[in-house]
C-alpha positions as CSV (number, residue, x, y, z in Angstrom):
1,X,-120.3,-80.2,97.5
2,X,-116.8,-81.0,96.2
3,X,-116.4,-84.5,95.0
4,X,-113.7,-87.0,94.1
5,X,-114.6,-88.3,90.7
6,X,-113.3,-91.1,88.5
7,X,-113.6,-90.3,84.7
8,X,-112.9,-92.9,82.1
9,X,-111.9,-92.0,78.5
10,X,-110.9,-88.4,79.3
11,X,-107.9,-88.1,77.0
12,X,-110.0,-86.4,74.3
13,X,-113.6,-85.4,73.4
14,X,-116.4,-85.1,75.9
15,X,-114.5,-86.7,78.8
16,X,-111.7,-84.3,78.4
17,X,-114.1,-81.3,78.6
18,X,-115.9,-82.8,81.6
19,X,-112.5,-83.2,83.4
20,X,-111.5,-79.6,82.6
21,X,-114.9,-78.3,84.0
22,X,-114.8,-80.3,87.1
23,X,-111.2,-79.2,87.9
24,X,-112.2,-75.6,87.5
25,X,-115.2,-76.2,89.8
26,X,-112.9,-77.5,92.5
27,X,-113.5,-81.2,92.4
28,X,-110.7,-83.8,92.6
29,X,-110.4,-85.9,89.5
30,X,-108.8,-89.3,88.8
31,X,-108.6,-89.9,85.1
32,X,-108.4,-93.4,83.6
33,X,-106.9,-93.3,80.1
34,X,-105.0,-95.7,77.8
35,X,-102.0,-93.5,77.4
36,X,-101.3,-91.2,80.3
37,X,-98.3,-89.7,78.6
38,X,-100.7,-88.1,76.0
39,X,-101.9,-85.7,78.7
40,X,-98.4,-84.2,79.4
41,X,-98.3,-80.6,78.4
42,X,-102.1,-80.3,78.0
43,X,-104.8,-78.7,80.2
44,X,-105.0,-82.0,82.0
45,X,-101.4,-82.4,82.8
46,X,-101.3,-83.6,86.4
47,X,-98.3,-81.5,87.1
48,X,-100.5,-78.4,86.6
49,X,-103.0,-79.7,89.2
50,X,-100.9,-81.4,91.9
51,X,-103.6,-81.5,94.6
52,X,-106.6,-82.1,92.3
53,X,-105.6,-84.5,89.5
54,X,-104.2,-87.9,89.2
55,X,-103.9,-89.9,85.9
56,X,-104.0,-93.7,85.8
57,X,-103.3,-96.1,83.0
58,X,-106.7,-97.9,82.2
59,X,-107.8,-100.4,79.7
60,X,-111.6,-100.7,79.4
61,X,-111.5,-104.3,78.4
62,X,-109.5,-105.4,81.5
63,X,-111.0,-106.3,84.9
64,X,-107.5,-106.1,86.5
65,X,-107.0,-102.6,85.1
66,X,-110.3,-101.4,86.5
67,X,-109.5,-102.8,89.9
68,X,-106.0,-101.4,89.9
69,X,-107.4,-97.9,89.0
70,X,-109.9,-98.1,91.9
71,X,-107.2,-99.0,94.4
72,X,-104.9,-96.3,93.1
73,X,-107.7,-93.7,93.4
74,X,-108.4,-94.7,97.0
75,X,-104.7,-94.6,97.9
76,X,-104.4,-91.1,96.3
77,X,-107.6,-89.5,97.6
78,X,-108.8,-91.7,100.5
79,X,-111.9,-92.6,98.6
80,X,-114.3,-91.3,95.9
81,X,-118.0,-90.7,95.5
82,X,-118.6,-90.3,91.7
83,X,-117.9,-92.2,88.5
84,X,-118.3,-90.8,85.0
85,X,-118.1,-93.3,82.0
86,X,-116.9,-91.6,78.8
87,X,-114.8,-94.3,77.2
88,X,-116.3,-95.8,74.1
89,X,-115.7,-96.7,70.4
90,X,-117.6,-96.4,67.2
91,X,-117.8,-98.8,64.3
92,X,-120.3,-98.5,61.5
93,X,-121.0,-102.2,61.5
94,X,-124.2,-103.1,59.6
95,X,-126.8,-105.7,60.4
96,X,-125.5,-107.9,57.6
97,X,-121.9,-107.7,58.6
98,X,-119.1,-109.5,56.8
99,X,-117.0,-112.3,58.4
100,X,-114.2,-109.8,58.8
101,X,-116.4,-107.4,60.8
102,X,-117.2,-109.9,63.6
103,X,-114.2,-108.5,65.6
104,X,-115.8,-105.0,65.4
105,X,-119.0,-106.3,67.1
106,X,-116.9,-108.0,69.8
107,X,-115.0,-104.8,70.4
108,X,-118.1,-102.7,70.6
109,X,-119.6,-105.0,73.2
110,X,-116.4,-105.3,75.2
111,X,-115.6,-101.6,75.4
112,X,-119.1,-99.9,75.2
113,X,-120.9,-102.3,77.5
114,X,-118.6,-104.6,79.5
115,X,-116.1,-101.8,80.2
116,X,-118.6,-99.6,82.1
117,X,-120.1,-102.7,83.8
118,X,-116.8,-104.0,85.1
119,X,-115.6,-100.6,86.3
120,X,-118.9,-99.9,88.0
121,X,-118.6,-103.2,89.8
122,X,-115.1,-102.4,91.0
123,X,-116.1,-98.9,92.1
124,X,-119.4,-99.9,93.8
125,X,-118.2,-100.2,97.4
126,X,-116.9,-96.7,97.4
127,X,-120.0,-95.2,95.7
128,X,-122.3,-97.1,98.1
129,X,-120.4,-96.2,101.2
130,X,-120.7,-92.4,100.6
131,X,-124.5,-92.4,100.7
132,X,-124.6,-89.9,97.9
133,X,-122.7,-91.7,95.1
134,X,-123.1,-90.5,91.5
135,X,-122.7,-92.4,88.2
136,X,-122.9,-90.5,84.9
137,X,-122.8,-92.5,81.7
138,X,-122.3,-91.1,78.2
139,X,-124.8,-93.3,76.4
140,X,-125.8,-91.4,73.2
141,X,-129.1,-90.9,71.5
142,X,-128.1,-94.1,69.6
143,X,-129.1,-95.9,72.8
144,X,-132.7,-94.8,72.3
145,X,-133.3,-95.1,68.5
146,X,-131.6,-96.6,65.4
147,X,-131.1,-94.4,62.3
148,X,-129.7,-95.6,59.0
149,X,-128.0,-98.9,58.5
150,X,-125.6,-98.9,61.5
151,X,-126.4,-101.8,63.8
152,X,-123.5,-102.8,66.0
153,X,-123.0,-99.4,67.6
154,X,-126.6,-98.6,68.5
155,X,-127.1,-102.1,69.7
156,X,-124.2,-101.7,72.1
157,X,-125.6,-98.3,73.2
158,X,-129.1,-99.8,73.8
159,X,-127.4,-102.4,76.1
160,X,-125.5,-99.6,77.9
161,X,-128.8,-97.7,78.5
162,X,-130.2,-100.9,80.0
163,X,-127.1,-101.2,82.2
164,X,-127.8,-97.7,83.4
165,X,-131.3,-98.8,84.5
166,X,-129.8,-101.8,86.4
167,X,-127.3,-99.5,88.1
168,X,-130.1,-97.1,89.2
169,X,-132.2,-100.0,90.6
170,X,-129.3,-101.6,92.4
171,X,-128.0,-98.4,93.8
172,X,-131.1,-96.5,94.8
173,X,-131.4,-97.6,98.4
174,X,-127.6,-96.9,98.9
175,X,-128.0,-93.3,97.7
176,X,-126.4,-93.9,94.3
177,X,-128.0,-91.8,91.6
178,X,-127.4,-92.5,87.9
179,X,-127.7,-90.2,84.9
180,X,-127.6,-91.5,81.3
181,X,-126.5,-88.7,78.9
182,X,-128.1,-89.2,75.5
183,X,-126.9,-86.6,73.1
184,X,-127.1,-86.8,69.3
185,X,-124.2,-85.2,67.5
186,X,-121.6,-83.7,69.7
187,X,-118.7,-81.7,68.2
188,X,-116.0,-84.4,68.6
189,X,-113.6,-86.0,66.2
190,X,-115.7,-89.1,66.1
191,X,-118.9,-87.3,65.3
192,X,-117.3,-85.1,62.6
193,X,-116.0,-88.2,60.9
194,X,-119.5,-89.6,60.3
195,X,-122.0,-86.7,60.3
196,X,-122.9,-84.1,57.8
197,X,-124.0,-81.7,60.5
198,X,-121.6,-78.8,60.6
199,X,-119.5,-78.7,63.9
200,X,-120.9,-75.3,65.1
201,X,-124.5,-76.7,64.9
202,X,-123.6,-79.8,67.0
203,X,-123.9,-79.9,70.8
204,X,-120.6,-78.7,72.2
205,X,-118.6,-80.8,74.7
206,X,-118.3,-77.8,77.0
207,X,-122.0,-77.6,77.3
208,X,-122.2,-81.2,78.3
209,X,-119.4,-80.6,80.8
210,X,-121.4,-77.8,82.5
211,X,-124.4,-80.1,82.8
212,X,-122.2,-82.8,84.3
213,X,-120.9,-80.5,86.9
214,X,-124.3,-79.1,87.8
215,X,-125.7,-82.7,88.3
216,X,-122.9,-83.5,90.8
217,X,-124.1,-80.7,93.0
218,X,-127.8,-81.8,93.1
219,X,-129.2,-83.7,96.2
220,X,-130.3,-87.3,95.9
221,X,-134.0,-86.3,95.4
222,X,-133.3,-84.1,92.4
223,X,-131.0,-86.0,90.1
224,X,-132.5,-86.9,86.7
225,X,-132.0,-90.4,85.4
226,X,-131.8,-89.3,81.7
227,X,-130.8,-86.2,79.8
228,X,-131.5,-86.2,76.1
229,X,-130.0,-83.6,73.9
230,X,-130.8,-83.0,70.2
231,X,-128.9,-80.6,68.0
232,X,-131.2,-81.4,65.0
233,X,-135.0,-82.0,65.0
234,X,-135.9,-85.7,65.3
235,X,-139.5,-86.8,64.8
């Protein structure tokens, strides 16, 4: 089955790799990114994929931006049946944060939790109407456990994991299937900036992309709710 897929946060990292894989596999893709011009001259330049790819300016903190993207995707493709949330930020905000770090917590909640929530709400009628809608969410292993002294980031990811459960429950009878991706270290700029794990030992974005594409082909009765991936042993 070839799908029409909205992907947020695909200007770099995991979202970029997923978009590349889905294009190669024949899906139509609408990318929501903050700066569409950044994709010019890259593998995700829409000029290189005139029938398969559109790029839309999208701000994760804006309801109006989410609604405008959904309308633009419908105008372009006639509709869509899958949504992949990859947009997110990382701050190492501790439990005992300083007064100056309060804005970090607000940003983590706004982008990591409310961004996917608002976009899912805007996309829901399309996903529900298809009878086989798909939502994939890049949650992180930090949505299942807390390591070290970081607090703000894992708390936002725990909330995002809970949001995935709510999406699953609300969408089940409409044929919407949700998958929460929970990797630990993935070889991205963000992970390399905070981890001591060498890049070649991390999970690679291309491997996550292949998993994402495989899940889009599965029938309603065979889609896993959660996929956890570890590149190092956790006990």
